N, C-alpha and C positions, 0 to 999 in steps of 0.2 A: 243524592237528591232527596229532598224532603217532599212529602205530600202537602203539608200545611205548616206554615210558620205563624204562630200567634205572638203578637207584640203586646206585652204587659201581663203581669200576674196579680192584678187586683182581683176583686171578687168576680168581675165580668170575664176577664181573661182566664182565670182559673176554672170558672164554670164552663166556659166554652171548651177548654182543654178536656175537662171531664166528659162532657157530652160527646166530643169527637173521639175520645179514647175508646168508645164502645164500637168503633169501626176499625177495620184493618187498614191502618194508615201510619205513616211515619210522621210524627208530630213533634215539633220543638217549640217551646215557649221561651221567648227572649225577654228578660227583665233587666232594666237598667240598675235597679237596686240590688241589695245583697240577700234579699229574702222575699217571700210571698207577702203581699199585703202591706207594703211600706209606703204607699202613696195615699190616694184619697180614701181607700178602704179603711186604713188603720185609725183615722180620725173622723169617725162617722157617728151620727146620732143613734144608729142601731135600730131604727124604726121600720117595722114592716107595715107600710101604709095600706089602709083599706082600699083606697082608690077613688075617693070622692072629690079629691082636689084637682085632678087632671082634667083638662078640657076634653069633653066627649069627641071622639073621632081622631084623637091624636095617638101617636105611638106610646106616649107616656101612659095614657089611659089604658090602652090595649095591654101593654106588657105589665103594668102595675097590677091589674086585676088578675091576669093569668098567673103572674108570679106569686102573688099572695096565696093563691089556692094550692101552690105546690109545697109550701113550707112545712106542713105537718109531716108529710111523708119524707121529704128530703132531710129534715132534722133527725128523724129516726134512722134513716138509711146511712147518713154521713156522720151522725153522732155529734152535732153541734148544738149549743144552747139556743133555745127558742121557746117563747111563750106567747100565747094569745091572751094578752091582758086587756084588750079593748082600748079604744081611744075616745077622747072627747074634744070637741072644739067649743070653747067657752065664749059666751057673749056677755058683755058687761054693761050694755046700753040698750034700753028698750027700743030705741029708734033704729037699732041695727039688727033686729031679729030677722029681717028679710035676707041678710047675708047668710044666716044659717039655713034658711029655706032654699036659697040658691045652691049651697053646697049639697044639701040633701037631694035636690032634683038632679044635680050633676052626677051624684053618686048613683042614683037610680038609673040614669041614662047610661052610665058606664057598666051597669050590671052588678053593682055592689049589693050584697045582701046584709041583713042585720043592722040596717040604719034606723035610727029613731030620733025624733026631736023631743027633748025632755025639758022640764022646767028647771029653774035654778035650785029649787028645793030638792028635786029628784037628783040633780047633779051632786049636791052636798050630802045627800044620804049615801050616795055611792062613794064619794070622795070628800070626807068631812073637813079636810083642810083647805079646800079651794075657797077663794074669796067670797065674802058675804055679798059682794056686788054682782055676783054671777046671776043673771036674770034668766038665762036659758042656755041650752047646750045641744050640740049634735053628737049623739053617741054612736060609735061604730064598733059593733061586736067583733068584727073580723080583724081589727087592728092588732098588731103584735110587736114584740121586741125580740132582737136577736143580737148575738155577739158577732159583729161584722168581720173582724179579723179571724176569729175562730171558724166562721163559715167559709171564708176564702181559703184558709189553710186546709180545711176538711176537703173541699173541692180539689185543691191542688194535690194533696196526698193521694186521693183516690185516682186522680188522673195519672200520677206518677206510677202507682202500683199497676195501672192498666197500660203502661207503656209510653206515656207522654214524657218527653225529656224536657227538663227545666234548666235553663242556663242563666245564671245571675251575673251581674256586672257586664251585661251586654246591651249597650246603648246603641240603638239603630241610628246609623249615620246617613245611609243612602239606600234607595231602592231603584233598581233598573229593570226594565222589561227585557226578557230573553226569549229565545225561540220556544222554550218549553214552559215558560212562566215568568219567574222573577229571580233576581239576584239581590239578596239583602246583605248589606255590609255594615258591620258594627265598628264603633270607635276603637275597640281593642284589636281590630284587624281581622276578626273572624268573619267569614262570609258563608252564606247559605243559598243554595239553589232550591227553589220550591215551586210547586204548582199553584199554590194558593196562599194568600195572606189574610189574616184576620187582625184588624187594628183595634186593640183594646187598651190604648196607651194613656187613658185618662186625660189629664190636662195637657199632655203632649200629643193627643190624637190628631190635632190639626197639623202639627209638624210632620207626623208620619204620613197622613193623607196627602199633604201638599208636596211630598217628595215624588209622587207618582201620578196623582190625579189632576187632570186639567181643571176640574171643578174644585176650587179652593174652599176650605172651610176655616172658621175662626172659633177658637175656644178661649173664653175668658176665665182666668183663675179667680174664683170667688171664695174669699176667705171667711171662715166662721170660727169664732172663739167660743170655747166651752168651759164649764166648771163642773167638777165632779165632787159630790158630797159623800161623806163617810157613810158606811153601812148603818150606822146608828140612826140615820135619817130615813132608812128604807120604809118605815111605816107611813111616811107622809103621803104617798099615793100608790095606787095599784095600776091605774090607767095612765096612758100617755096623754098629757094635757096640752092641747094647743090653744092658742088665742085666735079668735076670729079676726082675720085681716081687716084693717080699717084704713082710713086715709092717712093715719099716722105710721102705718107699716104693718108687716106681717106678725110682729111679735116673736117671742121665743117659746120654746117648749120646756116643760118640766116632765121628766119621765123616769120611771124606775129602769134600771138595767137588769140584764138577765142574772147578774151576780149580786143584786141586792143594794146597789148604790142608787143615788139620785143624780141625774144628769140635767144640767141647765144649759140652754143654748139652742142654736148657734146665732151669732151675729151674721151680718152679710155685707161684705165689703169687697168690691172688685179690685184686684191687684194686677200689676204689670208682670211682676216676677213669678215664675212658675215654681219657685222653691221658697217663697215667702210665707213661712208658717209661724212667724213670730207673733205671740200674743201682745196686746197693748192694754195698758191700764184703762184707757178710755172705753175700748170695746167691751172689756170684761165688766166694767162698772155699768155700762149700758145694758148688757145682758142680765145682770143681777137685778137692776132696777125694773126691767120689764118682767122678769120672773116673779117679782114681788106682787105684780098686778094679779097674777094667777094664784099665788100662795103667799100671803103676807107674813106667815110664820117662819119663812126661810131665814137662816142665819149664816152670815159669812164665816162664822167660827167653825162651821162644819165642812168648809171647803178643804179637800185634801190635795187637789191638784188642778191645774188649768192647762189647757192645750188648744191648739187650733188646727184646722185642716183646710184643704183647698177642694172646692167642687169644680167639676169641668162644665162650665156654663156655655151653652150654645145660644148666642144672641137671637137666633131664630126661634128659640123657645121650646123646641121638641128634640127628642132623641134622633140621632142619625144612625139608623140600623139597616144593614143589608148590603148587597153588592153595589159597588160604585159603577161609574161608567167604564172603568177599567176592568175588563173581565178577569175574574179570579181574585180581585181585591175587595175585601169586605170590611165595612166599618161598624164599630160599636162606639160611637163618639157622642159627646155631649151628654154622657150618662150621669147627670146630677139627680137630685131627689125627684122622683122616687126610684132612683137607679138601683139601690140595694134590693128593694122589693122586686124590681123588674128583672134583675140579673138572671134568675133561673129560667124565666120564659125567653129572654133574649138569647140565652145560651142554646136552648133547645132549637129555637128558630134558626139561628145562624148555623148550628151544626147540621141541621136538616138541609139547609140550602147548600152548604159546602159539600156534604156527602153526596147529594144528588148531582151536583155539577161534576164531581170527580168520579162518580159511579162507584162509591165505596161500599164494601160489603160489611154487614154487622159481624162482630166476633161471636163465636160460640162460648168463649171462656171469659167474657167481660164480667168483672166482679163489681157490682154497684155499692157494696157495703164497705164502710170504713169505720173502724173502732177508734175512738179518741183515747186520750190519756186518762186513766182512772183518777178521779178527783177525791183525794183522801178526806178532805173536809166534809164531803157529802155522804160518806159511807157510814154504815152502822158499825158499832164496836166489833161485831162478829165479822163483818166484811173487811174491816181494817186488819184484824188479826190474820185472816186468811191471806190477805195481800202481803203482809209482813212475813208470813211463813214462806211464801213463794219467793220474796225478795226482801231481805232485811233492810235495804235502803229506804223502803217505804215506812220504816219505823223511825227515821231521822228527820224531824221537822227542821226545815231551813228558813222558810219565811213564816214568821210567827203570826203576822197580821192576817194572812190568808190561809194559814195552816197548809203550806205546800211542802211536801217531803222531797228528800234527795232522790227517791225513786222516780217521782214525777219529773224532776228536772233532768235526770239522766235519760229518761224516756223521751223527753222533748228534744234532746240533742241527737239521740241515736235513731229515731224514727225516720221514715222517708221525708226528704226535704227538711231535715232537722234544724234546730236553732243553732246559730253561729255566734250570737252575741247576747247581751243582757236583755235587750228589747225583744229579741226572738224568743227567749225563755219566758219573758213576761207575757207575751201574746198567747203562748201555748199553755202556760200553767198558772198565770196570775201572780207569780212570785215577784214581789216589788210593787204590786198594785194597791196595797193596803194603806192604812193610815200613815205609816212612817215613810211610805214611798221609797222603799228599798234602803232606808237609812241603816237598818240593822243587818239585812241579809246580803248586801252587795259583796263584801269580801268573800263570803262563803260561795256565792254564786260564781264569782270570778275563779276561785280555786277549782270548782267543779268543771267549769268551761275549759280552763287551761288543761286540766287532767284529761278530759274527754276528747278535746281537739288536738292534744299533743303539742301545745304551744306554751310560750312563756306568759306569765301574768301581764307583762308589759304589752303583749300583743292582744289581750282581751279588750274588746270595744263595747261601747254602749249600743251603737247602731251601725257598725261598719265604718269604713272610711278612716278618717283621722279622729275618731271619737274615743281614743284610748282613755282609760280611767287613771292609770299610772304611767309614768314616763320612763321608769327604770328602777334599779335596785340601789339602795344606799350601802348595803353590806351583804 
């Protein structure tokens, strides 16, 4: 008998698992994918929103502002990349300045600090490459950027070290009420008795909710296409640059990433399929053309990869967070933007509710600290030599573009909830994320994976399932 079953190991589910792992409880996280952060979280803008966009009084506003304030301490405690780079909303038309003022007033109402309305000249002094057509901007000092998948992995690893069990390849198929709580059955035949359920299933949160709750919800998969530019373009902006929403649409953002690239996107297209993450020529072209409005100097020649992700959109417009009408069943559904920013606050709130309902006691030995993989590329020569002396594998560079060593790759596989495929290594070490997009390092990464996992090269996959790189041996 479990105390709590958490469904989904994206950033919200992993954060909930970590916050609940500080209590004396039997916790299991059921994830349909083969790793942490393989759904919405992995294809995310990585923006820590200040909180001026959400409508005052909504759950989005509440959790956005509360979550934003938690990032400085959390990033140090869990050792994931985060930076307060500030954000700007750019206005390109004198007749639309009132839109900036509206966002400013909304931010003040939400309790956002560090907001200011600035002129186009001030915006260009701070960000020299923004369009000359910029007439004014809203600057938010508390805006930030984070690596979303590294954040989720950090939460999950810390939860696992503190006793939470993570089971991958477990797609929830049915939920039934029992005398003591619930029975959760997975497509692979595994079944779990539990006192409480926390639904963090992303675009599938409606499917999970509707298995047990009389009040049905609907989640619309909303696809966004992105383009990532080479680190050589990293000088183009320091702040996250939004466009003021107009009658022509919300526009796209141009932002630095925590690792020095420039990210453009996303588009916004509602889809029927919950696995439809194919990019399209039309949407990518649309995103780039809109980005040129912000920064005319952008060049397609600097694009190193393109990808898309699905957001879990609630047509009702707000997050669905808290206990449902079914006692013991809790939702974290419709967690679209600013969901990444809100996740830490949502997790604390849900964990508090569940712990109170189950009368859980806090652990005396809870360890809130998680140490990430040493990043060889960021170390001084002295620090590098010290690391190599401890483990010679750190002296062997495998990914040249990102200067990732064999020591980091082995660490990513052997650590709690370690990598099982090429994408898992990529999310944990950045091996394969550089300009050549793994064109050089793939064979070596495959060899290391096969060696560490004790499998044949033909069994190594890109992202689990049937994504093998090779099909067999010729000799």
